BAPASE-102193 format. One record per residue (C-alpha): x, y, z; residue number from 1. Coordinates in Angstrom, 3 decimals, padded with zeros to 6 digits. Each point is the difference from the previous one (the first is absolute). Layout:
! BAPASE-102193
<<X Y Z> NUM>
...
END
This chain:
! BAPASE-102193
<<087.907 121.465 124.951> 1>
<<001.490 -001.950 -002.908> 2>
<<-002.011 -000.394 -003.171> 3>
<<-001.625 -003.448 -000.150> 4>
<<-000.118 -002.387 -002.970> 5>
<<-001.612 -003.435 -000.297> 6>
<<001.663 -002.898 -001.838> 7>
<<-001.929 -003.024 -001.301> 8>
<<001.656 -003.388 -000.680> 9>
<<000.090 -001.941 -003.240> 10>
<<-000.199 -003.630 -001.016> 11>
<<002.130 -002.293 002.126> 12>
<<-001.102 001.459 003.344> 13>
<<-002.950 -002.406 000.290> 14>
<<-000.124 -002.627 002.745> 15>
<<-002.726 -002.393 001.088> 16>
<<-001.821 001.514 002.972> 17>
<<000.411 003.593 -001.100> 18>
<<-002.893 002.264 000.833> 19>
<<-001.789 -002.442 002.283> 20>
<<000.569 001.959 003.203> 21>
<<-000.987 003.214 -001.760> 22>
<<-003.246 -001.529 -001.235> 23>
<<-000.819 -001.359 003.443> 24>
<<000.656 003.284 001.795> 25>
<<-000.939 002.739 -002.488> 26>
<<-003.494 -000.156 -001.585> 27>
<<001.060 002.295 -002.855> 28>
<<002.828 -002.412 -000.852> 29>
<<-002.378 -002.988 000.018> 30>
<<-002.333 001.919 -002.285> 31>
<<002.767 000.378 -002.603> 32>
<<000.422 -003.794 -000.199> 33>
<<-003.768 -000.443 -000.316> 34>
<<-000.178 002.562 -002.808> 35>
<<002.996 -001.643 -001.671> 36>
<<-001.748 -003.379 -000.050> 37>
<<-002.891 001.545 -001.923> 38>
<<002.342 001.557 -002.568> 39>
<<002.347 -002.964 -000.421> 40>
<<-002.509 -002.827 000.231> 41>
<<001.955 -001.961 002.601> 42>
<<000.669 000.176 003.744> 43>
<<003.139 002.145 000.154> 44>
<<-000.082 000.119 003.798> 45>
<<000.194 -003.790 000.250> 46>
<<002.897 -000.089 -002.462> 47>
<<001.911 002.702 001.908> 48>
<<-000.700 -001.435 003.432> 49>
<<000.303 -003.736 -000.719> 50>
<<001.805 -000.433 -003.326> 51>
<<001.129 -002.279 -001.519> 52>
<<003.258 001.885 -000.537> 53>
<<000.505 -001.186 -003.579> 54>
<<-003.378 001.432 -000.969> 55>
<<000.558 003.258 001.869> 56>
<<003.442 000.367 -001.608> 57>
<<-001.323 -000.231 -003.552> 58>
<<000.076 003.359 -001.778> 59>
<<-003.721 -000.014 -000.725> 60>
<<-000.801 -000.357 003.716> 61>
<<002.898 001.706 001.777> 62>
<<-000.604 003.369 -001.643> 63>
<<-003.653 000.371 001.108> 64>
<<000.900 -001.500 003.392> 65>
<<002.734 002.551 000.681> 66>
<<-002.102 002.861 -001.329> 67>
<<-002.899 -000.772 002.356> 68>
<<002.159 -000.894 003.000> 69>
<<002.024 003.206 -000.302> 70>
<<-003.210 002.033 -000.085> 71>
<<-001.214 -001.981 003.017> 72>
<<003.211 001.015 001.782> 73>
<<-000.774 003.588 -000.973> 74>
<<-003.409 -000.352 001.684> 75>
<<001.750 -001.271 003.118> 76>
<<002.234 003.067 000.023> 77>
<<-003.055 002.211 -000.584> 78>
<<-001.661 -001.614 003.039> 79>
<<003.027 000.244 002.286> 80>
<<001.662 003.235 -001.169> 81>
<<-002.368 002.140 -002.073> 82>
<<002.327 002.970 000.461> 83>
<<002.727 -001.853 -001.940> 84>
<<-002.400 -000.636 -002.884> 85>
<<-001.010 003.646 -000.169> 86>
<<003.648 001.104 000.183> 87>
<<001.166 -002.203 -002.884> 88>
<<001.151 002.201 -002.889> 89>
<<001.264 -002.522 -002.588> 90>
<<-000.014 -003.691 -000.893> 91>
<<001.890 -002.524 -002.092> 92>
<<-000.443 -003.688 -000.720> 93>
<<002.395 -002.613 -001.335> 94>
<<-001.333 -001.233 -003.370> 95>
<<-003.402 -001.452 000.989> 96>
<<000.096 002.251 003.061> 97>
<<-000.351 003.061 -002.204> 98>
<<-003.650 -000.975 -000.550> 99>
<<-000.510 -000.125 003.770> 100>
<<001.573 003.440 000.314> 101>
<<-002.295 001.355 -002.710> 102>
<<-003.098 -001.278 001.809> 103>
<<001.237 001.550 003.241> 104>
<<000.508 003.298 -001.891> 105>
<<-003.508 -000.092 -001.473> 106>
<<001.047 -000.548 -003.620> 107>
<<-001.842 -003.340 -000.123> 108>
<<-002.889 -001.337 002.032> 109>
<<000.448 -003.340 001.739> 110>
<<-002.049 -002.156 -002.387> 111>
<<001.533 001.505 -003.136> 112>
<<003.495 -000.384 001.407> 113>
<<-000.639 -003.613 000.959> 114>
<<-001.352 -000.888 -003.448> 115>
<<003.044 001.589 -001.614> 116>
<<002.356 -001.874 002.296> 117>
<<-001.806 -003.270 -000.757> 118>
<<000.272 000.611 -003.749> 119>
<<003.609 001.115 000.332> 120>
<<000.918 -003.147 001.908> 121>
<<-001.722 -002.254 -002.541> 122>
<<001.616 001.784 -002.954> 123>
<<003.452 -000.246 001.588> 124>
<<-000.555 -003.664 000.831> 125>
<<-001.040 -000.733 -003.598> 126>
<<003.058 001.839 -001.352> 127>
<<002.199 -002.022 002.354> 128>
<<-001.601 -003.267 -001.109> 129>
<<000.626 000.900 -003.652> 130>
<<003.760 000.525 000.494> 131>
<<001.916 -001.936 002.660> 132>
<<001.787 002.737 001.891> 133>
<<000.935 001.238 003.439> 134>
<<001.734 002.532 002.203> 135>
<<003.292 000.003 001.889> 136>
<<000.964 002.244 002.904> 137>
<<003.628 001.143 -000.075> 138>
<<001.423 001.419 003.232> 139>
<<003.247 001.880 000.402> 140>
<<000.580 001.341 -003.509> 141>
<<-000.650 003.448 -001.419> 142>
<<-002.465 000.719 -002.793> 143>
<<002.684 000.482 -002.663> 144>
<<001.516 -003.367 000.879> 145>
<<-003.378 -001.748 -000.151> 146>
<<-000.844 001.605 -003.350> 147>
<<003.357 -001.158 -001.363> 148>
<<-000.656 -003.536 001.240> 149>
<<-003.423 000.046 -001.665> 150>
<<001.630 001.020 -003.281> 151>
<<002.432 -002.905 000.297> 152>
<<-002.651 -002.556 000.955> 153>
<<-002.792 001.128 -002.334> 154>
<<001.111 -001.932 -003.119> 155>
<<-002.868 001.277 -002.211> 156>
<<-002.551 -000.828 002.700> 157>
<<-001.873 002.393 002.295> 158>
<<001.856 000.921 003.186> 159>
<<-000.495 003.397 001.625> 160>
<<000.347 001.829 003.270> 161>
<<-003.489 -000.197 001.530> 162>
<<000.154 001.352 003.563> 163>
<<002.366 002.699 001.265> 164>
<<-000.780 -000.423 003.667> 165>
<<002.844 001.541 002.002> 166>
<<003.807 000.277 -000.210> 167>
<<001.375 -003.445 -000.757> 168>
<<-003.430 -001.639 -000.402> 169>
<<-001.092 -000.432 -003.601> 170>
<<-002.292 -002.578 -001.583> 171>
<<000.253 -001.038 -003.629> 172>
<<-002.646 -001.722 -002.121> 173>
<<000.251 -002.123 -003.109> 174>
<<-000.273 -003.401 -001.592> 175>
<<000.871 -002.960 002.193> 176>
<<003.291 -000.681 -001.799> 177>
<<001.051 003.642 000.114> 178>
<<-000.789 000.194 003.709> 179>
<<002.140 -003.064 000.623> 180>
<<002.892 001.524 -001.956> 181>
<<-000.139 003.347 001.772> 182>
<<-000.194 -001.693 003.403> 183>
<<003.205 -001.878 -000.726> 184>
<<001.737 003.123 -001.302> 185>
<<-001.110 002.025 003.012> 186>
<<001.485 -002.524 002.382> 187>
<<003.254 000.073 -001.959> 188>
<<-000.054 003.821 000.153> 189>
<<-000.090 -000.079 003.783> 190>
<<-003.662 000.527 000.805> 191>
<<-000.717 -000.472 003.703> 192>
<<-003.056 -002.080 -000.801> 193>
<<-001.920 -001.149 -003.065> 194>
<<-003.569 -001.180 000.621> 195>
<<-002.476 -001.316 -002.591> 196>
<<-003.354 001.539 000.941> 197>
<<-003.169 -002.052 000.468> 198>
<<-002.073 001.826 -002.618> 199>
<<-001.881 -001.224 -003.033> 200>
<<002.064 001.778 -002.619> 201>
<<002.081 002.934 -001.212> 202>
<<-001.996 002.882 001.409> 203>
<<000.825 003.538 -001.148> 204>
<<001.514 -001.059 -003.335> 205>
<<-001.290 -000.383 -003.561> 206>
<<-000.908 -003.606 000.823> 207>
<<-003.050 001.588 001.634> 208>
<<-000.831 001.691 -003.328> 209>
<<-003.167 -002.028 -000.554> 210>
<<-001.339 001.377 003.297> 211>
<<000.288 003.599 -001.212> 212>
<<-002.986 000.021 -002.358> 213>
<<-002.179 -001.875 002.478> 214>
<<000.850 002.359 002.834> 215>
<<-000.466 003.030 -002.249> 216>
<<-003.449 -001.262 -000.959> 217>
<<-000.922 -000.609 003.627> 218>
<<001.225 003.449 001.033> 219>
<<-001.875 001.707 -002.835> 220>
<<-003.298 -000.968 001.635> 221>
<<000.919 001.346 003.446> 222>
<<-000.545 003.500 001.322> 223>
<<003.139 001.513 001.515> 224>
<<-000.122 003.112 002.179> 225>
<<002.697 002.479 000.874> 226>
<<001.946 -001.215 003.038> 227>
<<-000.785 001.565 003.372> 228>
<<003.681 -000.413 000.904> 229>
<<003.014 -000.589 -002.283> 230>
<<000.730 -003.590 -001.031> 231>
<<003.488 -000.748 -001.310> 232>
<<000.010 -001.975 -003.253> 233>
<<002.179 -003.107 -000.275> 234>
<<000.798 000.851 -003.618> 235>
<<001.655 003.412 000.409> 236>
<<000.198 000.570 003.777> 237>
<<-002.106 003.154 -000.377> 238>
<<-003.504 001.054 001.026> 239>
<<-002.816 000.645 -002.461> 240>
<<-003.298 001.846 000.423> 241>
<<-001.529 -000.721 -003.416> 242>
<<-002.161 -003.160 000.054> 243>
<<000.868 -000.732 -003.637> 244>
<<003.717 000.114 000.786> 245>
<<-000.576 -002.368 002.917> 246>
<<-001.971 -002.344 -002.279> 247>
<<002.813 -000.105 -002.577> 248>
<<002.672 -000.535 002.649> 249>
<<-001.874 -002.945 001.526> 250>
<<000.052 -001.682 -003.402> 251>
<<003.709 000.711 -000.465> 252>
<<000.750 -001.254 003.498> 253>
<<-000.330 -003.702 -000.895> 254>
<<002.818 000.233 -002.579> 255>
<<002.165 002.664 001.701> 256>
<<002.555 -000.262 002.817> 257>
<<-001.274 000.824 003.479> 258>
<<002.009 003.022 001.147> 259>
<<-000.571 -000.461 003.707> 260>
<<003.279 001.466 001.246> 261>
<<-000.578 003.110 -002.126> 262>
<<-003.569 000.225 001.311> 263>
<<001.182 -000.043 003.612> 264>
<<002.703 002.565 -000.730> 265>
<<-002.652 002.221 -001.599> 266>
<<-002.073 -000.105 003.191> 267>
<<003.051 000.582 002.197> 268>
<<001.012 002.973 -002.121> 269>
<<-003.538 001.365 000.378> 270>
<<000.439 000.043 003.768> 271>
<<-001.780 -003.200 001.021> 272>
<<001.488 -001.281 003.218> 273>
<<-002.528 -002.527 001.367> 274>
<<-001.147 -003.043 -001.946> 275>
<<-002.538 -002.741 000.643> 276>
<<000.125 -003.356 -001.783> 277>
<<-003.692 -000.859 -000.204> 278>
<<-000.604 -003.682 -000.700> 279>
<<001.671 -003.393 000.353> 280>
<<003.733 -000.357 000.494> 281>
<<002.852 002.342 000.782> 282>
<<001.832 000.022 -003.318> 283>
<<-000.602 003.676 -000.739> 284>
<<001.203 001.057 003.427> 285>
<<003.202 -001.942 -000.575> 286>
<<000.512 001.588 -003.413> 287>
<<-000.535 003.493 001.409> 288>
<<002.543 -000.727 002.709> 289>
<<002.556 -000.842 -002.697> 290>
<<-000.792 003.269 -001.794> 291>
<<000.001 002.219 003.097> 292>
<<000.776 -001.681 003.293> 293>
<<-001.238 002.903 002.127> 294>
<<-003.532 000.229 -001.426> 295>
<<-002.596 -001.774 002.187> 296>
<<-002.510 -002.372 -001.549> 297>
<<-002.684 -001.696 002.079> 298>
<<-001.694 -003.221 -001.064> 299>
<<-003.783 -000.239 -000.077> 300>
<<-000.291 -003.730 -000.287> 301>
<<-002.584 -001.703 -002.153> 302>
END
């Protein structure tokens, strides 16, 4: 039997209606939304199930919403296939999804993880509001080409590679003007597609610097335990057992590129041959297919 790993989605996977079927059918999933309302101070279930979309899509709401809905999807899998849960030997999460993975691995309890995600989302939203910025997805170019384009388009502003997702799929983050320049240059360089992303700001760059101290302060008050199973860090595509290392890496994560392709290659090299995308969307399954077409990945929809 192939070694099993769980993957948890990041911001952008949210859709109005997510989690509603889970909450209606699985009492443990409904309980997570009820507990979330007590922590957050608002009805997260109503926002996830009914919208409005513009409110759900805001960074401060989408991060808690995806965190809870992905864990609700995990409860659905636990209900339907408990043997798969017990067989899981590693986890990874894309940006925000790393917090979900850490809760699944027992590093954080649900309430602590949710409070951190809420504070993270607010800090990232505030940093975005302070500096008009954004992200651009560039498809069809290699990393070296994208880095060269960033150097050309930067012009003394911030513009960095932010997400290394899979071969030929790289997102860059920076000021609005720099993003516009690099988009134009990428098209001229023959990119298959250039897509401005619907996010609040330049995530995973120094523009998020003001969020670092706030997240560090929030994390300093939280107890972290050693993981029950390995969780691959976005920052270095490695696993870490030491809670203090995990704490430091979570702080670095908001200003560091997400090394998702490297993270998946790490798991593949470690012999993992069956993956489950636990939560809304199918983005991670698609990325894994681009990295290794033969590796199966099942969706556990949120």
